[in-house]
N, C-alpha and C positions, 0 to 999 in steps of 0.2 A: 617706626611706630606701628602697632597693631591696626588691622583694618576693622576689627570689631572687638567687643568686650562681652564676655559671658559671665554673669554674676549668679552664683548659687546661694540660696538661703537655707541653712540647716539649723537645728536646735531641737529642744525638747517639745513635746506636744503642748499646745495651749499657750505658747509664749508670744504668739502674734505674728508669725512669719507671713501668713497669707494676708492678714489685715494690713501689714506694711505695704505689700505690693498693690493691693486694691486701693488703699488710700493714696498712693502715689499716682495711680492711673486716673482715678475718678476725682481726686482732690477733695474727697469727703470720706468719713468713716462709714463702712458698709453696714447696713442693717442686718444682712444675712451673710455669714462668712462660710464658704465651702471648705471641705477638708483640704483642698489643694487648688491653687490658682494655675491656670494654663500658662505655658511659656509666653512671655510678653516681649515684643521687640520694640524698642524705642528708636525712631528714625534718627539719623545723624544730625539733621537740621534743628532738632530740639534738645540736643545734648550740649553741654558746655564745651566739650572737646571735639565736637563734630565727628563723632564716631558712633556707628550703630551699636546699641547695647541690648543684649538679651538677658532677661531676668527669669530665673528658673526657681520654682518653689519645690519644697520636699515635704512629703507627708508620710509619716511612719504607717498610717492606717491604709494608705493606698499604694505604697511602693515597697518592693522587696529590698533586701540588703544589696543584692546584685545590681539592681537599678540605681541605688544610691551610690555604689562604688563607681559605676559608669559615669554618673553625673559629676562626681568629684574629679574624675580623671579628665573630663572635658572642660571643667571650669577654669576661668582665668583668675578669678578672685572668689573667695568663699566668705560669706557673712555668717558668723555664728551668733544666733539670736538667743538672748536670755531675757528673763523678766526681772526687772530691778526689785520687785517685791517678792521674789521667789529664790531663796538661797540655794535650793537644790539645783535649780537650772544654772546658777552661776558655777556651782561645784562641778557640774557635768561638762563645763567648758574644758577643764583641764583633765578630768578623769576619763572622759569618753570621746569628746568631739575632736580635740586636737590630736590625740593618738590615732584615732580612726582616719583622719585626713592624712596624717603623716604616712601611715601604712599604705595608703592607696594613691599616693602621688610619687612621681619620679623624684629621686633624691637630688638629681642634677638640675631639675627645673622647679624651683621653689615656688609654691603658690601663696600669694599674699593673703592674709586673714584680716577681717574687720570684725571686731567685737561690737555687737549691737545690743544695748540695754533698752528694751522696749517697756512701755507702760509707765513712763516717768510721770504721767499725770496722777498715778495712784499713790505716790510717795512724796514726801517733802524733802527727803535727803538724797544725796547722790551715791551711786555705787562705785565711784571712782577710787575710793580708798581701798576697796577690795580688788578692783581690776588692775590698778597700777602694778602691783607685784607680779601679776600674771603677764602683763605686757613686757616687763623687764626680763622675765624668765624665757619668753619665746620671741626670738628676733623676727620671726615671720609675721608677727602681728604688726600691721601697719598703723592702726589707730583704733580708738574706741569712740563710739557715738551713742549718746543717750537720746532717746526719741520717744514719741508717742504717736501711735497710729490713730488714736482717737481724736486728739486735737491737732494733728498734722505737724507737730513740733519736730523739726530736723529731719523730716522725711526725704525731701529732695537733697538735703546735705548728705544724708546717709548714702544715697546712690551716687552722688557726685564723688564722695570719698572712695567708694568702691571702684568707680571708673578710674579715678586718679591713681589708686593703688596699682592698677594694671598698666596704665599709660605712663605714669611717673612714679615708679616704685622707689621706696626708700632703701630697700635692702642692698642693691648693688652700690649705692652711694655712701652709706653711712653706717658706722658701727656704734650702736647705742651704749654698749659697755665701755668703750674707749672714749665716747663722745667726740669722735673725730671721723673724717672721711676715710674711706677704704683706699688701699694703695692703688687699685685699678682706676678709681675715680681721680685720685691725685695725678696719676700718670697721664690720663686723658686730658685733664684740665691744664697740665703743664705743657703738653703739646699744643693745645689751643692757644695758650698764652704766647708761646714762642712763634707760632705762625702769625699771630696778631701783632707781634712786636716787629713792625715793618722795618725799623732801622737797627734792630738787634742791639739796643743799648740796655736791655734788661728792665726797662720800665715801659708802661703803656701811657703815653702822653695823651693830652686831651683829644688830639686828632685821631689817634689810634683807638682810644676808647669810644669815640663817636662812630668811627667806622665799624668797630666791633658791635656797638649797640644797633646800628642800622642793619648790619648783616644778620644779626640774630632776631631782632624784634621789629625791624622795619620802621624804626623811628629813632631820631637822634635824642640825646639827652640835652635838656636845657642847661645853660652854664651853671645856674644855681643848683640844679639837681646833681650835676657832676661834682660840684664842690661839696655838696652834702654827703655824697657817697664817700669821697676821700676823707672827710671829717670823721665819719663813722669808723673808718679804718684807722685813722690817726689816733683816736681815743682808745682803741683796743689793741693796737699793735705798734710797737716802737718803729720797726723798719718796714711797715706796710706801705708807706708813701715816701718817695725819694725824688727830689727835684720836681716836686709837684706832679709826679706821675705815680701810677700804681705799680708796685713791685709784684713779683710772682707770689711772695708770701701774702701780700695784701689781696691779690686776686683770689688765692685759695681761701683766705679767711672769709671773704665776701660770700663765697659759695657755701662754706660751712655754716655761715650765719643764715643764708637762705634755707638750707635744709633743716637746721635746728628750729627755725620759725615756721616750718611747715610749708615753705614755698619751694619745694624741690622741683616743681614744674619749671621754675626759672632755670635751674641747672640742667634739667633734661632738655629744655629748648635749645640751650647752648650746645650741649653734647650732640644732639641729633642734627643740628645745623652743620656741625663739623664732621658728620658722617658716622657717628657711633650708634650701635644697636643697644638692645636692652641688657646685653652682657658686657657692655663697654668695650666691645671689639668694633673695629671699623667695618661697616657694612659692606658686603660684597657688591651690592648694587652701586655703592658710592665709589669703591675702588675700581670696579670694572664696568663702566657704563657701556651700553650697546654701541658697537662700531662695526659696520659691515665693510669688509675689505674683499672685493671681488678678485678672482684669479687674474694674474698678470698685472696687478696693480701694486703699488708700493705705498708706504706710509712715511710722512715727513711732518716735522713740526711746522706750524704756521707762524705768521708774523707775531701774533699775540703771545703765543707760547714762548717764542724766543725772547720777547720783551720781558715776560715774567721771569724766565730763567736768568736773564741778565740782572734783573733786580735782586734775585736770590743770591747770585754770585757777589754782587756789589755789597749786599747786606752783610756777607760773611768775610769778605776780603778786608779785614780791619786795618791792615798795614798798607793797603792800596798799592801793592806791588804786582797786581795783575796775575797773581798765582795764589793757590790755596795751599797753605802749609798743612801738615797732618792734623794739627789742632783745629785749624779753621775748617777743614773738611769734616772732621768729626763733629764739630759744632753744627755744621750745615745739615748733616744727616742725623742729628739728635732727635728729630721729629719722626724718624723711621723706627720700626720695631727691630730692625737689624741693619748692619752695615751693608749697603747694596753694592759698593765698588770694592773689589779686591785689589791685590798688588799687581795683577795683570793689567789693570786699567792704565797704570803708569807706563806700560810698554805698548799701549794701544793708541794713545794720543800724545800730543806734544807736551813736554814738561820743560821747566827751566833747568839751569845748571845744577840746582839742588835736588832735582828729581821731583819737584812739586808740579801738580797739574796746573797749567796756565789757563787763562781765560779762554783762549781759542781751543785748548784741549778739553776744557770743561764742556763747551758747547758741542764739540765734536763727539764726545762720549754720549751726550743726550741724543744727538742725531743718530748715532750708531744704534742705540737702544730702540729708538723709535722705528728705525728701518728693519732691524732684525726681530724685535719682539715688542710689538706695539702694545700688547696687553700689559707687559711689564712696565712700559713707559706710562701708561694710564695709572697703574698702581703707584708708581713713584710720584707722579704729579699729584695724586690724591693725598699722599702723605704730606706733601709740601703745601697743600691747601689751595691748589691752582684755581678750582672753580669758585672758591670763596674770595680770594684776594683779587683775581682777575674778573670777578663778578660775571662768571659764565655758568651756563646750566650744568655742565659737567666737564671732566677732563677731555672728553671727546671733542669739545669745541676747539681744543688746541691742536688737533690733528688734521692734516690734509691727506686725503686718499687720492693718489695720482690716477690719471686715466690709464686705461689699458695700453700697454706698450705697443700693441699692434696698431692702435689709432695714431700713436706718435709716428710710427713708420709710414703709415698711409699719408699723414699730413706733412711728413718730413719736417717736423718741429716738435720740441718737447717743452713742457712746463716744469719738468722735474729739476730738483736741485741736488739730489744725491744719486751717484752712479757707482755701481758695484763692479769691481774688477776681481775676478777669480785668478789666482796665481798658481800655475802648475809647474812642476819640475821634479826631477829625480832627487833622491836623497843626496844632500851635500851640494846641490846646484847653486845655492845662494838665495833661496826664496826668502828666508827669514831676514837676511841682510837687506834684501830689496824692500821689505816692509818697513824695517827700522830706519832705513835711509830716508824714507818718505817723511819720517818724523824728525829729520835733521840730525840723525845719529850716525857718526862714522864708525868704522870697524872697531876702533879702540873703545868707544863708548858702548858698543854692542857687546863686547866681551865681558862687561861688568854685569850683564843681565843674568840673574839666576834662572836655572832651567825651570824651577817650579813657578816662576813668575812670567814665563814666556807667554806671549799672546799670538794667536793665529789671525788676528785682525789688526789693521792699522787704518786710521781715518784722519784726514786733515783736509784743508781747503786748497783749491787751486783757482787760478783765474783764467777764464777762457773768453776772449774778446771782451775783456773788462768786466765780466760777470763772475761773481764768486760762486763756486760750486764745491760740493763735498765729493771727494773720491774715497771710496771704501775698498781697501785691499783685503782680500781673504786668501790665506795660504791653504791650499787644498792638500789633504794628506795624500802622499804619492802611492796610493794603492790602485793600480791601473784597472783591475778587474772589478772594483767595487765603488765606482763613482756614482753617487746618488743624484737625483734630480736637483737637489739643493746645490750640489757641487757644480752642476752645469748651468744653472740659472744665474745669469749675470748680464751686464751691459757690454763688457769687453773681457777678452781672455788674454792673459799674459803668460807666455811660455818661456820659462827661464832655463838656460843651460849654462854649464861651466865651460868656458873656453879652454881651460887647462886640463879638462877630463875628456878623452877621446870618445867615451861612451855616453856622455851626458845628453847630447842632442837627440839621440835615438828615441828616448822617452818622450820628448816634446813632439817629435814627428808622429809617433804612434798615437798620442793623445789627440793631436789635431786631426789625423786621418779618421780615427774612429768616432770622434764626438763632434768635431766642429767644421769639418771640410764642407759639409752640405748645409750648415746652419747659416743664419743671417747675422750671427754674432761676430763682430770684428775681432781679429786676433793680432797680437804683436809679439814678435820674438825678441827676447832679451839675451844678449851675449854677456853674461855676468862674469865677474872677476877679471875684467879686461885689463887690469894692471899686471896680470900674470902673463907669461908667454903663451901665445895661442897655439894649440895643437890641433892637427887635422882630425876632424870628427870621423869616426868609423861608421859611416853611413853611405848609402848609395850616391848621394850628392851632397854638396856643401850646403850649410845653412842658408847662404845667400841665394844659391840656385833653387833651393826648396821654396824659399819665400817668393821668388819670381814665378815659379811654376804655379803657385797657388794664389797669385795676385795679392800677396801680403807685402807690407812695407819691409824694407831690408832689416836684418837684425840690428838692434840698437845696443851699442856698447855701453856697459855700465860697471861701475865699481864703487864700493863704499869705503875702500881703503884710501881715504883722503885725509889731509891734515885738517881741513875745515869741514863744515857740513857738506854732504854730498849734493850734487846738482839736482835741482827739482824739475829740469826741463822735460825729462822723460814722463813725469807724472802729469804735466800739463798736456802732453801729446796723448796720453792715455785717456784723459778726461775729454779732450776734443773728439777723439775717435768714438767715445761712448755717447757723446752728445749728437754726433752726426754720422751714424752708422750707415746711412742710406746713400752717401755720396762718396764713391771711390776717390774722386779728386780731392776730397777733404783729407783723405789719408796722405796723399802726396804732399799737399801744401802743409799739412801738419808736420810731416817729417822735415820740410824745408825751413820751418820757422827758425828765427834767430836764436842762438844760445847765449848771446851777450847781453849787455845792459846792466843798469844799476838799480834793478827793481828791489824794493825793500823786502826783507825777510817776512815770512808769514806772521811771526810774532810782532814785528814792528808794524805791519799793516793792521793787525788786530788791536794793538795798543793805540795806534793812531785813530783807528775807527771808533774805538770805545770812548776815547776822550771827546771826539766830536759828537758822538751819539748822545752822551750825557750832558754835554754843554748846549747842544742845539735841540735835542729831543726829536731828531729825525732818524728813524730807524726803518730799514727795509727788510725784505725777506731774509731769513736765516740770521737775523740779528744784525745784518750789515746795513749800511746806508743805501737807499734805493739807487740803483744804477740806471744807466741809459745815457745821461749826460754826467760829466764829472762834477759831483757835488761835494760839499764838506764832508769829510769822513771817508770818501772813496780814496783808495790808494792810487795816486797818480803815477802811471808808468813812466819810465825814463823816456827821453825823446827817441832813442834808438828802438826801444820796445814798441812805442806808439807807431813808428814807421813800419816795423815788422808786422804788427797786428793789421794795420791798414793794407799793406801789400799782400799779406796772406789772405785777408778778407776779399780783396779784389781778385786775386788769383782764383780763389774758390768760386766767386760769383761767375766769372767769365769762363772758367773751365767747365762749370756745370752747364752754362748756356751754350757753350761751344759744342758740348757733347749732345746737344739736341734735347736736353732735359728741361723741364719747367723751371723758370727762374725762382729761386728761393731766397728770400730776404735774410741777410745775415743778421745776427743779434749784435754785431759790433756797433 
């Protein structure tokens, strides 16, 4: 909404422009009227809309045409004053003033007009019969007011309507010729209805209507008032009310009625509460609230944001299969001006056997967007109405900015939940297969992926010492000479080589020596395609010897050419190394951790957690149940895995202490 309003009064000489202004200010008719009143500013606290208002007079005797044109260009609303007892002044409205204003205003920024019939005290009849055809001819005319500066009739109303024409214009909302709302207004109100329909059943029930009322007008509707509203809709629209709730048609009808009855400020209040500007576009300040992210800090969704996103998923997962079908996903994003997720998303996160994004995959994609492009995440949350439904000041309230990574290293602990692993390797080394295997896809499933739908990211969850963490894998383009800062910035490096290609390891060795040998970023060597016969690498030393020389863990054998889903052990190791980069002993114990056990799959874990979450209402960071002790909804590891975790934790504690380092409490 505008911060101030500028009202310009124009019209033929002697119609009473100056008298109207002076009568408003002094609340009495002036004995002496000057040629022109000085510009007057009415403070915000004495105006109905709480907005400072500037009133500007025009005098043909004292001002040039150039000065008039300048004032027209600066005005937010223009009052064309005529005398109700002077037909010539009425004729001049259409023959002179409207064309003059049109010529001197920007075509793209329409200035609302108010027709003001002054001196109503001098006649017994109304001028409305003459004025109505003019109003129908020119859509920019907001309203017509008959008044009298002499007896103060409708003076304050005149300036109220002028202010209202700027702050709550009819033009963007309603088409007088068609007697219906404009398409942009219908589109905006449809989005508002869908955001407010919390259970996605196509109607606003009493609870949803009351929440909507409180959100927009800070007060609930009394039960009788609520019933009266529905009765008005019932009488005028057959399908406006269904199952005692307001349908979309009924919702749109109510707003059409508000506008037709001159209460368009009601509709504007709703539109602005949901982020719309005067052009019915979502305001940039609404979509992109301020959020400061210092260098070396990352962005994550916080507890409240995950709760909100879970409710959005549940709202659209109509068949309750913990996955979003293409139709359900389209319905979810119907409140967006465009489809935000392309086909590549299905190859970035976990999907079910039908290729539909699962609950865990859905949360993972939101986590990825927040990490890589927090501004885009803020925009998306804005479209979904996060600040309104979650009752927060803005979308920024749903974002956690992590502390500087250097502080994590100094304190030897981290509060982050998302860790980035950049994957390097020569062409054909198996990088893409490594990413897809993280999502549970073996080689056969990977062959079904179209090249145009390929993704260079993969994100899913892993469990480290019982804590759920997100691991984000990024495949770096294998151009050795053009690695950017973004290619190098990560929590852990993964160097992939093909055991069946004798020249594959050389690339990994070069990347490590040039970019990571002197850095504090932990690195892991992956011996990919381990199902194929291993061939000696044409390099000065073997991969194993190379890792020993540079104090790296030994190369980890990996293959995605399996009958079932590939093993996830290696990704847990990567996450552990990313979480504890400061302890070399951690790397050793991490490599020694058990590979067996009957741990549930990631999807089983999330399905289990989701059921407990919604039944008990206890949700922790990242949308999971709060960990620390095993509570309902936490995936309980198998007995063998529990023993492995405890043993690994103890080995880590005492190996650190034995090395003479300060004792660090494990998160286990």
